[in-house]
C-alpha positions in Angstrom: 28.7 -2.5 9.0 25.3 -3.8 7.9 22.5 -3.4 10.4 19.6 -5.9 9.9 16.5 -6.4 11.9 13.7 -8.5 10.4 11.0 -7.3 12.8 8.2 -5.2 11.3 5.2 -3.1 12.3 1.9 -3.5 10.4 0.7 -0.2 8.9 -1.7 1.4 6.5 -1.1 4.9 5.0 -4.2 7.0 4.0 -3.0 10.1 2.1 -4.4 13.0 0.1 -1.1 12.8 -1.6 -1.8 15.3 -4.4 -3.1 18.0 -2.1 0.2 19.7 -1.3 3.9 18.8 -1.3 4.5 17.1 2.0 2.5 13.8 1.7 4.9 12.7 -1.0 7.8 12.8 1.4 5.9 10.9 4.1 4.7 8.2 1.7 8.2 7.7 0.3 9.7 7.6 3.8 7.3 4.9 4.8 8.1 2.8 1.7 11.8 3.1 2.3 11.5 2.0 5.9 12.1 -1.8 6.3 10.5 -2.0 9.7 7.1 -0.9 8.3 5.0 -3.7 6.9 2.9 -1.7 4.5 -0.4 -3.5 4.2 -1.8 -0.8 1.9 -1.8 2.8 0.8 -5.1 4.5 0.4 -5.3 7.6 -1.9 -7.7 10.1 -0.2 -9.8 13.0 -1.4 -9.0 16.5 -0.4 -12.3 18.2 -1.0 -13.5 19.9 -4.1 -11.9 23.3 -3.8 -9.0 22.5 -6.1 -10.4 19.6 -8.0 -13.6 17.7 -8.6 -11.7 14.4 -8.8 -9.3 14.9 -5.9 -9.1 11.3 -4.8 -8.3 10.2 -8.3 -5.7 13.0 -8.4 -4.2 11.5 -5.3 -4.2 8.1 -6.9 -2.4 9.4 -10.0 0.3 11.1 -7.8 0.7 7.9 -5.8 1.2 5.9 -9.0 3.8 8.4 -10.1 5.7 8.0 -6.8 5.6 4.2 -7.0 7.0 4.4 -10.6 9.8 6.6 -9.4 10.5 4.1 -6.6 10.6 1.3 -9.2 7.7 -0.6 -7.6 4.5 0.2 -9.6 3.0 -3.2 -9.0 4.5 -4.3 -5.7 2.7 -2.1 -3.2 -1.0 -2.7 -2.3 -3.2 0.3 -3.2 -6.9 0.6 -2.4 -8.7 3.7 -3.5 -10.5 5.7 -0.8 -13.7 7.6 -0.8 -14.1 10.2 -3.6 -15.9 12.7 -1.2 -16.6 13.4 2.4 -19.3 11.7 4.5 -22.7 13.1 3.7 -23.6 13.1 7.4 -22.5 11.4 10.7 -24.3 8.1 10.1 -23.7 7.2 6.4 -20.4 5.5 5.4 -18.9 6.0 2.0 -17.9 2.5 0.8 -14.6 2.1 -0.9 -11.8 -0.4 -1.3 -9.8 1.6 1.2 -12.5 1.4 3.9 -12.8 -2.4 3.3 -9.0 -2.8 3.5 -9.1 -1.0 6.9 -11.8 -3.4 8.2 -10.0 -6.5 6.9 -6.7 -5.5 8.5 -8.2 -4.3 11.8 -10.0 -7.7 12.2 -6.8 -9.7 11.8 -6.5 -10.5 15.5 -3.5 -12.8 15.0 -1.4 -10.3 13.1 -0.4 -7.9 15.9 -1.1 -4.2 16.3 -2.2 -2.1 13.4 -1.2 1.5 12.9 -3.1 3.6 10.3 -1.6 7.0 9.4 -4.1 9.6 8.1 -2.3 12.4 6.3 -5.6 14.1 5.2 -9.3 13.7 6.2 -10.6 10.9 8.3 -13.3 9.8 5.8 -12.0 6.3 5.2 -11.6 5.5 8.9 -15.0 6.9 9.7 -16.6 4.8 6.9 -14.9 1.7 8.2 -16.1 2.4 11.7 -19.7 3.0 10.6 -19.7 -0.2 8.5 -17.9 -2.3 11.1 -18.2 -0.7 14.6 -16.4 -3.7 16.2 -13.0 -2.6 14.8 -13.0 0.2 17.4 -12.3 -2.6 20.0 -9.3 -4.1 18.0 -5.6 -3.4 18.6 -5.7 -0.5 16.0 -4.2 2.9 16.5 -5.3 5.9 14.3 -2.5 8.4 13.8 -4.1 11.7 12.5 -2.2 14.7 11.2 -5.0 17.2 11.7 -7.0 19.5 13.9 -6.4 22.9 15.4 -4.4 23.6 18.5 -6.0 22.9 21.8 -6.7 25.6 24.4 -5.6 29.2 23.8 -2.7 28.4 21.5 -2.5 30.6 18.4 -3.9 29.4 15.1 -2.5 31.5 12.3 -4.8 30.3 9.6 -8.4 30.1 8.5 -10.8 28.0 10.5 -11.2 25.1 10.4 -7.8 23.4 10.0 -7.5 22.0 6.4 -7.6 18.2 7.1 -10.5 18.7 9.6 -12.4 21.0 7.2 -12.4 18.4 4.5 -14.6 16.1 6.6 -15.7 17.3 10.0 -18.4 14.6 10.1 -15.7 11.9 9.7 -13.6 13.4 12.5 -16.5 13.4 14.8 -17.3 9.7 14.0 -13.8 8.6 14.6 -13.4 10.6 17.8 -16.7 9.3 19.2 -15.9 5.7 18.4 -13.5 4.9 21.2 -10.8 3.7 18.9 -7.2 4.6 20.0 -6.2 7.9 18.5 -2.8 9.7 18.4 -3.3 13.2 17.1 -0.7 15.6 15.7 -2.5 19.0 15.7 -1.5 21.9 13.5 0.7 23.8 16.0 2.9 20.7 16.1 2.9 19.5 12.5 3.6 22.9 11.0 7.1 23.0 12.7 8.5 20.2 10.6 10.1 22.7 8.2 12.8 22.2 5.5 14.4 24.9 3.4 15.3 25.0 -0.3 19.0 24.8 0.5 18.5 21.7 2.5 16.4 20.2 -0.3 19.1 21.0 -2.8 21.8 19.3 -0.6 19.9 16.4 0.9 17.1 15.4 -1.5 17.7 16.7 -5.0 20.9 14.6 -5.5 19.0 11.3 -4.8 18.2 10.4 -8.4 14.9 11.1 -10.3 12.9 10.5 -7.1 14.9 13.1 -5.2 14.7 15.7 -8.0 10.9 15.2 -8.2 10.4 15.6 -4.5 12.4 18.7 -4.2 10.9 20.3 -7.3 7.4 19.5 -6.1 8.0 21.7 -3.0 9.2 24.6 -5.1 6.3 24.2 -7.6 3.7 24.2 -4.8 5.1 27.2 -3.1 5.3 29.1 -6.5 1.7 28.3 -7.2 0.1 29.0 -3.8 2.2 31.6 -2.1 1.7 35.3 -3.0 5.1 36.3 -1.5 8.4 34.5 -2.2 9.3 31.7 0.3 12.1 29.2 0.4 10.9 26.6 2.8 8.0 24.2 3.4 6.7 22.2 6.4 6.7 18.5 5.8 3.8 18.3 8.2 2.7 14.8 7.3 6.0 13.2 8.2 5.4 13.0 12.0 2.9 10.2 11.3 5.7 8.1 9.8 8.0 9.0 12.7 5.4 7.8 15.2 5.1 4.5 13.3 8.9 4.1 13.3 9.4 5.1 16.9 6.4 6.0 19.2 9.0 7.2 21.7 10.1 10.1 19.4 7.3 12.3 20.7 5.9 13.5 23.9 2.1 13.2 24.4 -0.6 14.4 26.7 -3.9 12.8 27.4 -6.9 14.8 26.1 -10.4 14.0 27.4 -13.0 13.3 24.7 -13.8 16.1 22.3 -16.0 16.8 19.2 -15.5 19.4 16.5 -18.0 22.2 15.8 -18.9 23.3 12.3 -16.4 26.1 12.4 -13.6 23.7 13.4 -13.2 24.3 17.2 -12.9 21.5 19.8 -15.5 21.3 22.5 -15.9 18.7 25.2 -17.9 15.5 24.4 -19.6 12.8 26.3 -18.8 10.2 23.6 -15.5 8.6 22.8 -12.3 8.0 24.7 -9.3 10.0 25.6 -7.0 11.1 22.8 -3.2 11.1 23.0 -2.2 14.5 21.6 1.4 15.0 20.4 2.9 18.1 22.0 6.4 17.8 20.8 8.2 15.5 18.3 11.8 14.8 17.4 12.0 16.6 14.0 15.8 15.9 13.7 15.2 12.2 14.0 12.6 11.8 11.3 14.1 14.3 8.8 17.6 12.8 9.1 16.2 9.3 8.8 14.3 10.2 5.7 17.3 12.0 4.1 19.5 9.0 4.8 17.0 6.5 3.3 16.6 8.7 0.3 20.4 8.7 -0.2 20.6 4.9 0.2 17.8 4.6 -2.4 19.6 6.9 -4.7 22.7 4.7 -4.4 20.9 1.4 -4.8 17.9 2.2 -6.9 15.8 -0.3 -5.1 13.3 -0.6 -2.2 14.1 -2.6 0.9 13.9 -6.3 0.0 11.0 -6.9 2.3 8.8 -4.7 0.2 8.9 -6.8 -2.9 5.6 -8.3 -3.9 3.8 -6.9 -0.9 0.3 -7.3 -2.2 -2.3 -6.7 -4.9 -3.4 -3.4 -6.3 -7.1 -2.9 -5.7 
């Protein structure tokens, strides 16, 4: 039986895709999902700790993924900011920020969902350049930020995606735009093991082999002790685009982030919907199935063909 449904949801993906080994899975999952109308993918910076050209590294990795998907010229790409905001008032202009403004202002095109898998630099720049977009039917989905309250954070402060642009996070959270946040205590639970990758991902052609090996290579390079698993922590953003009902939320009153990465109450901004639990089974199985279908067919869903220009 063939299941067809022509309806789509308009989305943008903003990803520091070369930073680790989970963004790649999220980006591929989005591109393999026919219900997502990908209006653009924005390669994002991930600070200067690992590279002085991190945004361009993300662009190179995105180009590599698109080539493996067989669509190097068919998906709109707009480079993001090469570095964080210098302060809380100055935007960093980029094709990515301009794409966000353009799509947010399309009042006749339906809701817009923008998934941020890294820092919020490009969203903050768009809001600083065009504050009116905070009042549009746009939802920011952010993978980032520490746990709220007294929940344990087994890492260094601040959380990585927040640390790479705290100014930007505060601009976005103070803007009043609709935000769905997936904090670290939730996103780190989207784990997969090497055995699962061997069985479910590696057999899916050159793309599957690349994705599986990327996880192993990252773990080998960055873990001092042997591990055989990895959190695909950016994938919840794609799950929320595919089915907002796959998660349970709570409403958080306005917050801002301190220099050391903690949340404190704020008098600016609106409430944030914070994901407290998400159906990991749903989005991992959906991704595995779509990878297998791509491995069999070797082509993207038909709707993706000729989606737009490369910027």
